[in-house]
C-alpha positions as CSV (number, residue, x, y, z in Angstrom):
1,X,15.0,11.3,-32.6
2,X,15.6,11.4,-36.4
3,X,12.3,13.2,-36.9
4,X,13.3,15.9,-34.4
5,X,16.7,16.4,-36.1
6,X,14.9,16.8,-39.5
7,X,12.4,19.3,-38.1
8,X,15.2,21.3,-36.4
9,X,17.4,21.3,-39.6
10,X,14.7,21.8,-42.3
11,X,11.3,23.1,-41.0
12,X,12.4,25.3,-38.1
13,X,14.8,27.5,-40.2
14,X,12.1,27.9,-42.9
15,X,9.5,28.9,-40.3
16,X,11.9,31.4,-38.7
17,X,12.7,32.9,-42.1
18,X,9.0,33.3,-42.8
19,X,7.7,34.5,-39.4
20,X,10.7,36.5,-38.0
21,X,11.0,39.2,-40.6
22,X,13.8,41.7,-40.2
23,X,12.7,45.3,-39.3
24,X,13.2,47.7,-42.1
25,X,15.4,50.7,-41.6
26,X,13.5,53.6,-40.1
27,X,10.9,51.3,-38.5
28,X,10.6,50.0,-35.0
29,X,8.9,47.2,-33.0
30,X,5.1,47.4,-32.6
31,X,4.1,49.5,-29.6
32,X,0.3,48.9,-29.6
33,X,-1.9,45.9,-29.1
34,X,-0.8,42.4,-28.1
35,X,2.6,42.6,-29.9
36,X,3.4,45.9,-28.2
37,X,2.6,44.4,-24.8
38,X,4.6,41.3,-25.6
39,X,7.6,43.3,-26.7
40,X,7.5,45.5,-23.5
41,X,7.2,42.4,-21.3
42,X,10.0,40.6,-23.1
43,X,12.4,43.6,-22.9
44,X,11.5,44.1,-19.2
45,X,12.2,40.4,-18.3
46,X,15.4,40.5,-20.3
47,X,16.6,43.5,-18.4
48,X,15.6,41.9,-15.1
49,X,17.5,38.8,-16.0
50,X,20.6,40.7,-17.0
51,X,20.5,42.6,-13.7
52,X,20.2,39.3,-11.8
53,X,23.2,37.7,-13.6
54,X,25.3,40.8,-13.0
55,X,24.4,40.8,-9.3
56,X,25.4,37.1,-9.0
57,X,28.7,37.7,-10.8
58,X,29.4,40.7,-8.6
59,X,28.9,38.6,-5.4
60,X,30.1,35.3,-6.8
61,X,31.6,34.0,-3.5
62,X,28.3,34.6,-1.6
63,X,26.2,32.9,-4.1
64,X,28.6,30.0,-4.5
65,X,28.4,29.4,-0.7
66,X,24.6,29.4,-0.9
67,X,24.7,27.0,-3.8
68,X,27.0,24.6,-1.8
69,X,24.7,24.8,1.2
70,X,21.8,23.9,-1.0
71,X,23.7,20.9,-2.4
72,X,24.6,19.8,1.2
73,X,20.9,20.1,2.3
74,X,19.8,18.1,-0.7
75,X,22.3,15.4,0.1
76,X,21.2,15.2,3.7
77,X,17.5,14.9,2.7
78,X,18.3,12.3,0.0
79,X,19.9,10.1,2.7
80,X,17.4,10.7,5.5
81,X,14.1,10.7,3.8
82,X,12.7,7.3,2.8
83,X,11.7,7.1,-0.8
84,X,9.5,4.7,-2.8
85,X,7.0,4.7,-5.6
86,X,4.2,3.8,-3.1
87,X,5.0,4.7,0.5
88,X,4.8,1.8,2.9
89,X,1.6,1.6,4.9
90,X,1.2,-0.4,8.1
91,X,-2.3,-1.7,7.8
92,X,-2.0,-3.9,10.9
93,X,-2.4,-7.1,9.0
94,X,-0.2,-9.4,6.9
95,X,-0.1,-12.9,5.6
96,X,2.3,-15.9,5.8
97,X,2.6,-18.3,3.0
98,X,3.7,-21.9,3.7
99,X,4.7,-24.4,1.0
100,X,6.2,-27.9,1.5
101,X,7.6,-30.1,-1.2
102,X,5.1,-31.8,-3.5
103,X,3.8,-35.0,-2.0
104,X,4.0,-33.8,1.6
105,X,1.2,-35.1,3.9
106,X,-1.4,-33.1,5.7
107,X,0.3,-34.0,9.0
108,X,3.6,-32.5,7.9
109,X,2.0,-29.3,6.8
110,X,0.1,-29.1,10.0
111,X,3.3,-29.4,12.0
112,X,4.9,-26.5,10.1
113,X,1.8,-24.3,10.5
114,X,1.9,-25.0,14.3
115,X,5.5,-23.9,14.4
116,X,4.6,-20.7,12.7
117,X,1.6,-20.1,15.0
118,X,3.8,-20.9,18.0
119,X,6.4,-18.3,17.0
120,X,3.9,-15.5,16.6
121,X,1.9,-16.3,19.8
122,X,5.1,-16.5,21.9
123,X,7.8,-14.3,20.4
124,X,5.5,-11.6,19.0
125,X,2.6,-12.0,21.6
126,X,3.0,-8.4,22.7
127,X,1.9,-7.1,19.2
128,X,-0.1,-9.9,17.6
129,X,-3.8,-9.9,18.3
130,X,-4.9,-13.0,16.4
131,X,-3.7,-15.7,14.0
132,X,-6.0,-17.5,11.5
133,X,-4.6,-20.5,9.6
134,X,-5.9,-22.4,6.5
135,X,-4.4,-25.5,5.0
136,X,-5.0,-26.5,1.4
137,X,-4.6,-23.2,-0.4
138,X,-1.4,-21.2,-0.8
139,X,1.2,-19.8,-3.2
140,X,1.6,-23.1,-5.0
141,X,-2.1,-23.6,-5.7
142,X,-4.4,-26.0,-3.9
143,X,-3.1,-29.1,-2.1
144,X,-2.3,-30.5,1.3
145,X,1.3,-29.3,1.1
146,X,0.4,-25.5,1.1
147,X,-1.1,-23.3,3.8
148,X,-1.7,-19.6,4.5
149,X,-1.9,-17.7,7.8
150,X,-3.6,-14.4,8.3
151,X,-2.3,-12.2,11.2
152,X,-3.9,-9.2,12.8
153,X,-1.8,-6.9,15.0
154,X,-3.0,-4.9,17.9
155,X,-3.8,-1.2,17.6
156,X,-0.8,1.1,17.8
157,X,-1.7,2.3,21.3
158,X,-1.6,-1.3,22.6
159,X,1.6,-2.4,20.9
160,X,4.9,-2.7,22.7
161,X,7.5,0.0,22.5
162,X,10.3,-0.2,20.0
163,X,10.3,-1.9,16.6
164,X,6.6,-2.9,16.5
165,X,5.4,-2.1,13.0
166,X,4.2,-4.9,10.7
167,X,7.4,-4.5,8.6
168,X,9.6,-5.0,11.7
169,X,7.7,-8.1,12.7
170,X,7.9,-9.5,9.2
171,X,11.6,-8.9,9.1
172,X,12.1,-10.7,12.4
173,X,9.8,-13.5,11.3
174,X,11.7,-14.0,8.0
175,X,14.9,-14.5,9.9
176,X,13.2,-17.0,12.3
177,X,11.5,-19.0,9.5
178,X,14.8,-19.4,7.7
179,X,15.6,-22.2,10.2
180,X,12.6,-24.2,9.0
181,X,14.2,-26.6,6.5
182,X,11.2,-28.7,5.7
183,X,9.2,-25.9,4.2
184,X,9.4,-22.5,2.6
185,X,7.7,-19.9,4.8
186,X,7.3,-16.3,3.5
187,X,5.7,-13.5,5.5
188,X,4.6,-10.5,3.5
189,X,2.4,-7.4,3.7
190,X,0.3,-6.6,0.7
191,X,0.1,-2.9,0.0
192,X,-3.1,-1.4,-1.2
193,X,-3.5,2.1,-2.5
194,X,-6.9,3.9,-2.7
195,X,-8.4,3.5,-6.1
196,X,-6.1,0.7,-7.2
197,X,-8.0,-2.2,-5.8
198,X,-7.1,-5.9,-5.8
199,X,-8.3,-8.4,-8.3
200,X,-9.9,-11.4,-6.7
201,X,-11.2,-14.5,-8.6
202,X,-13.7,-17.1,-7.5
203,X,-13.8,-20.7,-8.9
204,X,-17.2,-22.3,-8.9
205,X,-18.4,-25.7,-10.2
206,X,-21.9,-26.2,-11.4
207,X,-23.8,-29.5,-11.9
208,X,-27.1,-30.0,-13.6
209,X,-29.3,-32.6,-12.0
210,X,-32.3,-34.0,-13.9
211,X,-35.5,-32.7,-12.3
212,X,-33.8,-30.4,-10.0
213,X,-32.2,-27.8,-12.3
214,X,-28.7,-26.3,-11.9
215,X,-27.1,-26.5,-8.5
216,X,-23.7,-25.3,-7.1
């Protein structure tokens, strides 16, 4: 900002004084070549702009009404149209993360997973095609107190009428899972945009056995 102020106060006036030389008495603007064409176009656009401003001022009420109508239309579109940096996309799949307190047993985790499975296979059976559950890996890392469920929804033509998008199902599931006190259950849909990709990592362990070489 300081640099811009210095340029505007020091360099710009000097450049204007050097380049924009006043026209001597008895001379006129160039009428040939590029500068002549530029002067003609500039004068023509200036006259056109002046005529447009005069027309607006002469019919000020009419143009003010048009301006207010445009503002009203913009307000309606701003309220009605959904906006986001990346538009939501219903890919027909989403995941559910389950995490119990540290030290929870495998049996306790299994009971919570069964509750989640039962909810989707009964309350959302009209839209859910399959549920695949894994125990031992989840948002909190690896352990018997975490689990992850992968859900696939039916095709749009086979889903029930009404609020049947993956986002509607996730919203209803979030409300239902809030009653599970023994675990934290979070349903979410990961958005993927073309060209962005998703980083995935694999953890491998290697062991060298004498006489056998390296094995996984």
